[in-house]
C-alpha positions as YAML, in Angstrom:
chain: A
units: angstrom
residues:
- id: 1
  name: UNK
  ca: [-9.01, 12.59, -16.36]
- id: 2
  name: UNK
  ca: [-5.83, 13.17, -14.40]
- id: 3
  name: UNK
  ca: [-3.12, 15.65, -15.30]
- id: 4
  name: UNK
  ca: [0.21, 16.02, -13.57]
- id: 5
  name: UNK
  ca: [1.14, 19.18, -15.49]
- id: 6
  name: UNK
  ca: [2.67, 21.64, -13.04]
- id: 7
  name: UNK
  ca: [3.04, 25.35, -13.75]
- id: 8
  name: UNK
  ca: [6.53, 26.66, -12.89]
- id: 9
  name: UNK
  ca: [7.59, 23.24, -11.66]
- id: 10
  name: UNK
  ca: [11.17, 24.06, -10.64]
- id: 11
  name: UNK
  ca: [10.19, 26.81, -8.24]
- id: 12
  name: UNK
  ca: [7.42, 24.64, -6.73]
- id: 13
  name: UNK
  ca: [9.67, 21.75, -5.66]
- id: 14
  name: UNK
  ca: [9.90, 21.87, -1.84]
- id: 15
  name: UNK
  ca: [13.61, 21.58, -1.04]
- id: 16
  name: UNK
  ca: [13.24, 20.19, 2.49]
- id: 17
  name: UNK
  ca: [10.86, 17.46, 1.34]
- id: 18
  name: UNK
  ca: [13.16, 16.73, -1.58]
- id: 19
  name: UNK
  ca: [16.16, 16.36, 0.74]
- id: 20
  name: UNK
  ca: [14.17, 13.90, 2.87]
- id: 21
  name: UNK
  ca: [13.37, 11.91, -0.26]
- id: 22
  name: UNK
  ca: [17.01, 11.98, -1.39]
- id: 23
  name: UNK
  ca: [18.14, 10.78, 2.04]
- id: 24
  name: UNK
  ca: [16.34, 7.49, 1.34]
- id: 25
  name: UNK
  ca: [18.57, 6.88, -1.70]
- id: 26
  name: UNK
  ca: [21.97, 8.44, -0.93]
- id: 27
  name: UNK
  ca: [24.52, 8.38, 1.90]
- id: 28
  name: UNK
  ca: [25.24, 11.40, 4.11]
- id: 29
  name: UNK
  ca: [28.19, 12.68, 2.06]
- id: 30
  name: UNK
  ca: [26.22, 12.82, -1.17]
- id: 31
  name: UNK
  ca: [23.22, 14.24, 0.67]
- id: 32
  name: UNK
  ca: [25.42, 17.06, 2.05]
- id: 33
  name: UNK
  ca: [26.43, 17.94, -1.52]
- id: 34
  name: UNK
  ca: [22.81, 17.99, -2.66]
- id: 35
  name: UNK
  ca: [21.86, 20.17, 0.31]
- id: 36
  name: UNK
  ca: [24.64, 22.65, -0.45]
- id: 37
  name: UNK
  ca: [23.71, 22.89, -4.13]
- id: 38
  name: UNK
  ca: [19.95, 23.14, -3.53]
- id: 39
  name: UNK
  ca: [20.12, 25.71, -0.72]
- id: 40
  name: UNK
  ca: [22.84, 27.97, -2.13]
- id: 41
  name: UNK
  ca: [21.04, 29.48, -5.10]
- id: 42
  name: UNK
  ca: [21.72, 33.12, -5.86]
- id: 43
  name: UNK
  ca: [20.72, 35.20, -8.88]
- id: 44
  name: UNK
  ca: [21.08, 38.77, -10.07]
- id: 45
  name: UNK
  ca: [18.30, 41.02, -11.40]
- id: 46
  name: UNK
  ca: [19.03, 44.63, -12.40]
- id: 47
  name: UNK
  ca: [22.30, 44.58, -10.49]
- id: 48
  name: UNK
  ca: [20.68, 43.34, -7.25]
- id: 49
  name: UNK
  ca: [21.61, 39.92, -5.86]
- id: 50
  name: UNK
  ca: [18.91, 37.67, -4.39]
- id: 51
  name: UNK
  ca: [18.86, 34.28, -2.71]
- id: 52
  name: UNK
  ca: [16.24, 31.76, -3.79]
- id: 53
  name: UNK
  ca: [14.66, 30.45, -0.61]
- id: 54
  name: UNK
  ca: [12.62, 27.53, -1.97]
- id: 55
  name: UNK
  ca: [12.39, 25.48, -5.11]
- id: 56
  name: UNK
  ca: [15.19, 24.62, -7.49]
- id: 57
  name: UNK
  ca: [16.75, 27.15, -9.82]
- id: 58
  name: UNK
  ca: [15.52, 27.41, -13.39]
- id: 59
  name: UNK
  ca: [18.35, 27.06, -15.88]
- id: 60
  name: UNK
  ca: [20.54, 25.09, -13.48]
- id: 61
  name: UNK
  ca: [21.73, 21.77, -15.03]
- id: 62
  name: UNK
  ca: [20.69, 19.71, -11.99]
- id: 63
  name: UNK
  ca: [17.15, 21.14, -11.80]
- id: 64
  name: UNK
  ca: [15.43, 18.95, -14.42]
- id: 65
  name: UNK
  ca: [16.86, 15.78, -12.88]
- id: 66
  name: UNK
  ca: [15.85, 16.82, -9.37]
- id: 67
  name: UNK
  ca: [12.37, 17.94, -10.47]
- id: 68
  name: UNK
  ca: [11.80, 14.64, -12.29]
- id: 69
  name: UNK
  ca: [12.98, 12.72, -9.22]
- id: 70
  name: UNK
  ca: [10.51, 14.64, -7.05]
- id: 71
  name: UNK
  ca: [7.63, 14.32, -9.54]
- id: 72
  name: UNK
  ca: [8.15, 10.56, -9.87]
- id: 73
  name: UNK
  ca: [7.70, 10.19, -6.12]
- id: 74
  name: UNK
  ca: [4.70, 12.55, -6.19]
- id: 75
  name: UNK
  ca: [3.13, 10.61, -9.06]
- id: 76
  name: UNK
  ca: [3.58, 7.25, -7.35]
- id: 77
  name: UNK
  ca: [1.95, 8.55, -4.16]
- id: 78
  name: UNK
  ca: [-0.98, 9.92, -6.19]
- id: 79
  name: UNK
  ca: [-1.40, 6.68, -8.13]
- id: 80
  name: UNK
  ca: [-1.33, 4.54, -4.99]
- id: 81
  name: UNK
  ca: [-4.08, 6.65, -3.45]
- id: 82
  name: UNK
  ca: [-6.49, 6.44, -6.43]
- id: 83
  name: UNK
  ca: [-7.70, 3.25, -8.09]
- id: 84
  name: UNK
  ca: [-8.87, 5.08, -11.22]
- id: 85
  name: UNK
  ca: [-5.45, 6.70, -11.62]
- id: 86
  name: UNK
  ca: [-3.84, 3.24, -11.53]
- id: 87
  name: UNK
  ca: [-6.12, 2.11, -14.35]
- id: 88
  name: UNK
  ca: [-5.34, 5.26, -16.36]
- id: 89
  name: UNK
  ca: [-1.61, 4.78, -15.88]
- id: 90
  name: UNK
  ca: [-1.90, 1.15, -17.04]
- id: 91
  name: UNK
  ca: [-3.78, 2.21, -20.18]
- id: 92
  name: UNK
  ca: [-1.31, 5.03, -20.92]
- id: 93
  name: UNK
  ca: [1.71, 2.78, -20.49]
- id: 94
  name: UNK
  ca: [0.22, 0.20, -22.88]
- id: 95
  name: UNK
  ca: [-0.63, 2.94, -25.39]
- id: 96
  name: UNK
  ca: [2.81, 4.59, -25.28]
- id: 97
  name: UNK
  ca: [4.54, 1.22, -25.44]
- id: 98
  name: UNK
  ca: [2.51, 0.54, -28.61]
- id: 99
  name: UNK
  ca: [3.59, 3.88, -30.11]
- id: 100
  name: UNK
  ca: [7.25, 3.18, -29.33]
- id: 101
  name: UNK
  ca: [7.15, 0.07, -31.53]
- id: 102
  name: UNK
  ca: [6.12, 2.00, -34.66]
...
């Protein structure tokens, strides 16, 4: 059985790897915006300000989209490297497609 459940997903997304992945899909101007947003994350705890050095910020509107984008790429790499995972994905897709028609 394969599970892609990730604990504390947002803080585990590697920003540099994510920016490399985004560079395959977006031009330099858009990529510069993503880089600014993803590397300029500050938060306050008990009156002290901190900078988040890796991962995407929890509670930030862009974080779920970015995390899903990263996980889709991660999932596809994992599936391509394992024949059994490809079979499991095929079965799951057929099952969930069946449920969606109910």
